[in-house]
C-alpha positions as CSV (number, residue, x, y, z in Angstrom):
1,M,35.2,4.9,28.2
2,E,37.7,7.5,29.1
3,D,40.2,4.8,30.2
4,N,39.8,3.1,26.8
5,A,40.5,6.5,25.0
6,S,43.5,7.1,27.2
7,L,44.9,3.6,26.4
8,K,44.4,4.3,22.7
9,R,46.2,7.6,23.0
10,L,49.1,6.0,24.9
11,K,49.4,3.2,22.4
12,S,49.5,5.8,19.6
13,V,52.3,7.7,21.3
14,I,54.3,4.5,21.9
15,V,53.8,3.3,18.3
16,K,54.9,6.7,16.9
17,G,57.9,6.8,19.3
18,A,59.0,3.3,18.3
19,A,58.7,4.0,14.6
20,I,61.5,6.4,14.5
21,P,64.3,4.1,15.9
22,L,62.9,1.1,14.0
23,K,63.4,2.9,10.7
24,V,67.2,3.2,11.3
25,M,67.8,0.1,13.4
26,P,70.1,-2.6,11.9
27,L,68.4,-5.8,11.0
28,W,70.2,-7.9,13.6
29,M,69.0,-5.6,16.4
30,E,65.5,-5.8,15.2
31,A,65.7,-9.6,15.2
32,V,67.0,-9.7,18.8
33,G,64.3,-7.2,19.9
34,A,61.5,-9.1,18.2
35,G,62.8,-12.3,19.6
36,V,62.7,-10.9,23.2
37,F,59.3,-9.4,22.6
38,L,57.9,-12.7,21.3
39,A,59.5,-14.8,24.0
40,A,57.7,-12.6,26.6
41,S,54.4,-13.2,24.8
42,V,54.9,-16.9,24.5
43,N,55.9,-17.2,28.2
44,R,52.6,-15.5,29.2
45,N,50.7,-18.1,27.2
46,P,51.8,-21.7,28.2
47,G,49.6,-23.5,25.6
48,F,51.2,-21.5,22.8
49,K,54.4,-23.6,22.5
50,A,52.5,-26.9,22.4
51,R,50.3,-25.6,19.5
52,L,53.4,-24.6,17.6
53,A,54.4,-28.2,17.0
54,E,51.9,-28.3,14.2
55,L,53.9,-25.7,12.4
56,E,57.3,-27.3,12.8
57,G,59.8,-26.1,10.2
58,K,57.5,-23.3,8.9
59,V,58.8,-19.8,8.2
60,F,56.6,-16.7,8.5
61,L,57.6,-13.3,7.1
62,F,56.2,-10.2,8.8
63,E,56.4,-7.0,6.8
64,A,55.7,-3.6,8.4
65,A,54.8,-1.7,5.3
66,D,54.8,1.7,6.9
67,L,58.3,1.3,8.2
68,G,59.8,-0.7,5.2
69,K,60.9,-3.4,7.7
70,R,60.6,-7.1,7.8
71,F,61.5,-10.1,10.0
72,Y,61.2,-13.8,9.7
73,L,59.8,-16.2,12.3
74,R,61.1,-19.7,12.0
75,I,59.4,-22.4,14.1
76,K,61.8,-25.1,15.3
77,D,61.3,-27.4,18.3
78,S,58.1,-25.6,19.2
79,E,60.0,-22.4,19.6
80,L,59.8,-19.1,17.7
81,H,63.1,-18.0,16.3
82,C,63.4,-14.5,14.9
83,V,65.8,-14.1,12.0
84,P,66.7,-11.0,10.0
85,H,67.4,-12.9,6.7
86,L,66.2,-16.0,5.0
87,A,67.7,-18.0,2.2
88,G,64.6,-19.1,0.2
89,E,61.0,-18.2,0.4
90,P,58.8,-18.0,3.5
91,D,55.8,-20.4,3.9
92,V,53.6,-17.5,4.8
93,T,53.8,-13.7,4.5
94,M,51.8,-11.3,6.7
95,R,52.0,-7.7,5.6
96,G,50.5,-4.6,7.3
97,N,51.4,-1.5,9.1
98,F,53.5,-1.7,12.3
99,P,50.6,-1.0,14.7
100,V,48.5,-3.8,13.1
101,L,51.4,-6.3,13.3
102,L,52.1,-5.3,16.9
103,D,48.5,-5.8,17.9
104,L,48.4,-9.1,16.0
105,L,51.5,-10.5,17.7
106,L,50.2,-9.4,21.1
107,G,46.8,-11.0,20.6
108,K,45.2,-7.6,21.0
109,V,43.3,-7.6,17.7
110,D,41.2,-10.3,16.0
111,P,43.3,-11.5,13.0
112,D,40.1,-12.0,10.9
113,T,39.0,-8.5,11.5
114,V,42.3,-6.9,10.3
115,F,42.4,-9.3,7.4
116,F,38.9,-8.7,6.2
117,S,39.3,-4.9,6.7
118,R,42.4,-5.2,4.5
119,K,44.7,-3.9,7.2
120,L,46.6,-7.2,7.0
121,E,47.6,-9.1,3.8
122,I,48.3,-12.8,4.1
123,S,49.8,-14.9,1.3
124,G,51.4,-18.3,1.0
125,D,50.5,-21.6,2.7
126,T,46.9,-20.9,3.6
127,A,46.5,-23.8,6.0
128,S,49.6,-22.7,8.0
129,A,48.5,-19.1,8.0
130,I,45.0,-20.0,9.3
131,Y,46.5,-22.2,12.0
132,F,49.0,-19.5,13.1
133,K,46.3,-16.9,13.0
134,N,44.1,-19.0,15.3
135,I,47.0,-19.4,17.8
136,L,47.5,-15.6,17.8
137,A,43.8,-15.1,18.3
138,S,44.0,-17.2,21.5
139,L,46.7,-15.1,23.1
140,E,45.9,-13.4,26.4
């Protein structure tokens, strides 16, 4: 139990430490950083890319409400592409606080749990949102 409490404290320190630079970071830097982060997650989960084919051409908007930041994920050629701006509307919007979105993208939290506890708001194309949520839930 103590190890779990230590990990939670460490995560809290990391999230708080990351929040400060994220508030002032330019959008293009955020997109590059998020892209590198997501590529690492995808590379750890080989089946992830194959499942993305179902979402070809879809755009997901992630909004970190507590930081006032957002980034878009565009799915093209079974790859995730992080972009800072989008001309048009995203297919799906996922909105929550930074720690919730981070855990979601790392596969560390059950998407249904954070959705039904109202820590995550999802709007837009429901079928795509559910499919993407299921992919995220399968991350290791």
